[in-house]
N, C-alpha and C positions, 0 to 999 in steps of 0.2 A: 504494500500500500504506500501511496505517496502523499506526502503532506504538502506544505506550502511555506511560504516565507512571508515576511512583511518588510519592514523597511530596512532592517539590518539584514537583508536578505540572507536567510540561512538556507542551506540546502539540507533539508532533512532527508535522510535516506528515503523517507517516505514521500518525497515529492519531486525530486529531480530538479530542483532549482539550485543554482550555484550561488556560492556565498559572495555577497556584494554589500555595498553600503548604499542605502537609500535614505536620505535624511528625513526624519520625522519630527513632529512637534511633541510627540508623546514620549515619555521616558518610562523606565522600569521594565517589568517582565515582558511587556507586550512588544518591545522592539525586536524580539527574536522572531516572533512567529507570524504576525499578522500581515506581513507584506505578501499577500496572497498571490503567489505565483506571478511575478512580473511577467513571466512567459505565459503561464496558463491563463491568467486573468485577461490576457490580451486577445483572446480570440473566440468570441461567440459568433456563430453564423448569423449573418444579417440577410434580409431579403435581397439586397443588391448582390450578395455573394452566391445566392442560390444557383444562379445560372452557371457558375464557374465550378460547381462541385464535380469532382471526378469520381471519388468514391468515399464511403463512410469508413472511418477508422475506429469509431466507437459510438455507442448510443447509450444515453443515460436517461431513463424514463422516456419522456417525449422529446428530448433534445438530442441532436446528433453533433458529432465532431467530424469534420471532413478533413481530407488530406490537405486542402488549402489552409484550413484553420491550424492544423498541426505545423505546416511549414512556416506559416507566419509566426507562430509562437516560438519555433526554433530560431528563426531569424532575429526575433526580439531578444531572446536569451543570449544569442551570440553578440548582438549589438551592444548589450549591456555588460556582458561578462567576457567577451573575447571568444575566439574559435574553440570549440570543444575538441579534445584529443580523440574522442570516439563519438563521431556524429550519430551513428546508428543507436548507440546507447542513449545519447542525449534525446533522440527522437522518441525512444521508448519511454524514457523517464518523463519527458514533457507530455506525452500522450496520457500517462497515468496521472500527471498533475492536472491536466485538463479535465479528466474525469472527476477528480476530487473538487476542482473548482466549480464544475457544473452542479455537483451535489450541493455544495454550500450556497451557490447562487440561487438554486431552486428553493432551498430552505429559507434563505433570506427574503426572497420574494413572497413566499407563502406566509411567513410569520408577520411580515410588514411592520416590524418595530424599529426600523432604521430608515431615515430619510436623508436625502442629499440635496443640497442647494446648488444652484448654478455656479455660485462662487466656489463651492467645494470642488466642482469639476474643473473650473478654470485654474484653480490653484494646482491641481494635479497635472494639468497640461503644461503649465509653466515649469513645474518641477521636472517633468520629463524632458522638456526642451533643454533645461540646464544640464540635465544628466548627460545629454548627447554632446554638449559642448559648444555648438554654434548653429545658426540658422541653416547653414549649408549642410551640416551633418544631419540635421533634422529632416530637411528636404530629401536628402539621399536615403535616409532611413525609410521614409514613407514610400519612396519609389521602389526601393529594394524589397520591402515587405508587402508591397501592393495594398497599402492601407490608406484610405482617405482621412482627411482631418476629422470628418464627421464620425467615421468608424473608430478612430483613435479616441475621440471624446467618449463614445459609448463604452469602449473597452476599459478606459481608465475609470469611468463611473462604476462599471461592474467590479473592478478591482477594489475600489474604495468601499463599495457597498458590502462586499464580503469581509473586508478588513474590519469595518465598524460592526458588522453583524457578529463577528467572532469576539470582538471586544466586549460587546454587551452580553452575548450568550455565554461566554466562557471566561474571558479575561477578567471581568469585574469580580469573579468569585474565586480567583486564585489568591490565596493568602499564605504567606510564609511567616512563621512566628520567629521571635528572637531565639527561642530554644532550637528551632530547626537550623537557623544560621549558625548558632554556637556549636552545635554538633558537627556541622560540616567543617567549620574552622578547626575544631579539635582533631578531626580525622584527616585534614589536609593542610595542617600548619606549615609543612615544608614548602608549600606553594606560596607562602606569604612570609618570606624570611625577614626578620627584624621588625615585624609589624604585630601589633596586638589586635584583638578582635574588634574593639571599637573603631579602629582605623579602616577596617575592611568589611564591616557589617553590611553597609549599604550595597557594596559590590557583590557580596555573597548572596544577599537577599534577592538582588536582581537576577543573578545567575540561577538560583533555585526556582524563582518565579518563572523564568524562561523555560526551564526544564519541565516544570509542572504544567505549564501552558501547552507545550508540545505534546506531552503525555495526554492531557485532557482532549486536545483536538484530535489526536489519533483515535482515542476511544469514541469520540463523537462521530468521526468519519466512518469508523468501523460499524457503528450503529446505523448510520445513514445508508451505507453500502448493503447492510443486511436486509434493509427494507426496500431497496431500489431494484429496478430492472436495468441491469448493465450488460452490454454486449461489447466485447473487444474483438476487433477484426485484425488479421495479420497486416503488418505494415508493407 
């Protein structure tokens, strides 16, 4: 199973997304996880794309992931993280990440307790442009990935919707006690030479919150998968 990442983009073995830095305004345990698949959150089929579908690589309930969706996601992953040493593996991992993304997006839309403003989406677009470095790089990216500005807005909105959904659904309930952090410090003191617990308590608490968040999202995804109709086709 593949997880996802958020702004500190982690590649959870469960999600096939590679480690990056994506600046966020939020701190604490959620910077590890909620950057939900920069790659995978980036490609939901749109009506405009329907005519370009060559084959379906996966189906999740009533939504499908096409070969075009997958290739766009891989291009985005490589644009943000650099070329992958094993592109076939990256495609498989990205496909699995797309499946997880769809499950979460479907659930976020069903429960409807997260809303986005137009400003939220505009901020995401500006952050993405900065991430690529220049207007020329941004234009080249759109051309290479065969994505319109409108499609990119929708993809980024989906990414943010899933991120905020996970924050409300799971992240708000992740709690690490002082005792938990103290136990971790006592058993990993060698990792903090010359420092006492008060100096690293905040750092350890954030680390443990990240780990617990990943664990809880994995369990949540496993539950969603058990109830979903998922079909994976050969690449």
